[in-house]
N, C-alpha and C positions, 0 to 999 in steps of 0.2 A: 400498607405494612408488607404485602407480598413483594412490591418492588424492593423495598429495604431488605428483606430477606434475600431475595435474588442477588442483590448488590452485595450483601455480606458474604455469600457464598463465593462469588467471583473474587472478592477481595481476599478470602482466605486462600484461595489457589494462588493469587498474585503474591501474597505474602510468603507462600511456600516456595514460590520461584520455579524456574525451569531447571531441571537436572542437566549436568553437563555430560553425562555418560550416554553412549549410543549415538547412532546416526542423527542427522538433523530430522529426518522423517519421524524417527522413534522419538526424539525429544519434543517435537511439536505434536505428536499424537497423544503423549502421556500429560502434557501440559493443557492442551486445548479440549481434549475430549470431555473432561468433566465440566468445562464450561460452555461447551457448544450451544446448548439450548438457551443460555442467558447472554451469550456473547454480545450480540448486537445491542441489547438493551442497555448494558453498561457502557459499552464504548461509544454509543450514539452521542455522549457528552464530552468525549475525549478526542475522537477523530474528527477534527475540523477540516473543511475545506474541500470535502469529497464532491459535493454537488458542483462546486465551482470549477474543479478539475475537469468533470464531464462536460460542462459548459464551454470551457476553454478548448478542450480537445476537439469539440465541435464536429463529431463524425457525420458525414454526409449520407444521404439515402443510398443503399446498396453498399455501404463500406463494411469491409471485413475488419473486425476489431478483436484484441486479446487483451485479457487482464492477467497479469503474472502475479500470483499471490492472491488470488480472488477470495479465500476464505469461504464465508457463509453466502456469499453472492449478493450481500446487502446493496453494493453499487448498482446492481440492475435497476433499483428503483429510483436512481438519480437521473436515468436517461430519459424518463418520460415518455412523451410521444416519439422521441427519436428511436426507441427500442424496436417498435414495429416496422420502422424502416430500414433497419441494418440488413445488410447480407448475411452476416453471421457475427456471433459474439462467442468467443471461446474462454472459458473460465478455467484457469489452471492453478492448481495449488498441490502442496505436497502433503496436507493434513487431511486423511480421510473422513475424520469426524466432522470437521468444518464443511467439507464438500457434500456431506449428507444434507446439510441445511441448504446448501446452494442447490442442490437437486430438487428438494421441495419447491423452492423459489421459482426454478425454472420450468416446473411443469407447465404444459401448455404453451410453451414458448418455443416454437420450432427452430428459430434462428439461433438458440442459446445451446451450447454444448458445454457439459462440465467434465473436466479432465484431470485425472491424478497425475501430476507431473512435476518436474523440477524446474524452476524458472531459468535455471543456468544451462539447461541442456535441451528441454522440449522444444520443439518447432512445428509450426503448422504445415500443411502440405503445399502450400503456396504462400508468397509473400502477401502481407497484409497492409491495410491502409493506416491503423493505429494500434498502439501498444500502450498500457499504462500500468503503473504500480500504485496502489493506495495503501499507504502505511504497511508495506511488505518489504521494500527495499531494506529497512533498518533491521529486518529479522533473517536476512539472507547473508551468511557469513562471506561468500564470494560475490559481493553485490556487484563489483565490476564487471564479472563474468556475466552476471544477469543483465546489466546494462548493455554490454556487448551483444549478448544474445537477442535481446529485444531489437537492437538496431539491425541486426542481421536479418530478422524475420520481416522488416519493415520494407515496403516499396521505396524507390527514390521519391523524395517529397513527402513520405508518410510521417505522421505524428507520433512523438514519445512524450507520454506525460507522467508526471510523478507528484504525489502529495505525500509528506511524510515528517516526522520529526527530524530535528537537525541540530546542531550548534554551529556557530561561525568559526572560521579559522581566527587565529590570533590577529592576523593582518589580512583581512579579507580584501577582495578587489574593491576599487573605489565605490562601484555601484551597488554593492552588497553591505547588509547590515553587519555591524560589529556588536557581538554580545560580550557582556562582562566576564571577567575570569571566573567568577562564582558560577554563572550560567554555563559556561564551557565545560566546567568540572563537574557540576552537580548532576545535570541531566544523564550524561552517559553513565554514572554510577547509578543513579536511581533506576534507570531502565534496564541495565545489564543484569539485574537480578532476574529478569523474566525473559531473557534471551532478545532484547531489543537494543540496538546500538546505534543511537543517533551520531552522525559523522559530520565533522567539518570538510569532508571531502567529496560527498555525494554532489552537491550542487556544482562545485567547481568542475568535476569530472563530467557531468551532464553538459555544462556550458562549453567544455572543449571538445566534446564529440558529436555534437549536432548544432544547428543553427537555432538560436533561441528565438522563440516566438513570443513567449510570455512568462513573466517571473513575479511571484508575490512572496513576501516574507512577513509573518504574523507571529503573534502569541495568542494561545489559546486557553481556555479555561480547563481546570483539572477537577474531576469530581471529587467531593468531599474535602477539597483543600482551598478554602476561601481566600482569595487574593493571590493565589499561585497561578502562574501562567507558564505555559511550556511553549518553546519556539517550534513552529512548523513552517515549510515552505511549499509552494505549488510551482512547478515548472512545466512547460510545454516547449518541446524542440521540434525541429524538422530535420529529417534524414537528407544530408546533402549528397550523398553519393552511393 
């Protein structure tokens, strides 16, 4: 029953939606602060493919890694034994309330640093081996700047990973999925209420700006909506220059 009650409280805040006034940082704080303690439990059943992203990113021992839009730091747990072997893992987010949960998770992990920063502007002190976005790119209005910033902080040959919601273009590239007109119109309207914007352009932009290593396109379950599936993709690319 406590799980249902926690879900109900999260659903209430989702129903209220994200306000449009104020800066992005202010909007995120107002929307996510009341959900922070219950954020992961609810979204565990919605945010698919995160463990697969870390596996495909495949950071090697000693690698320096950055997560942009790290939220509560839940993705730390998907690294498994790799985590102890990393040179560093910097978790960057613009929402202080969610980062407080990340700091709790990162206690006792000397390689992990939790940073309040803007994914479009923050840079590490030296180039890194891997950067990834996990269901954060759809919440960044200037998402193309965030991708460009991620590529700028990567070493040549470094890997960029993304897992997120999306919709296809009306006429996608031959090797990509084609979604129905209903799918392409429904999901952007559904998510926009909460400040999430699935885009037909994220995946093509990623493919155009780095050397594709791996791509997957799937439909995932949505909590409390039996039979409803939301499209998401997983992409890993390599910086070529």
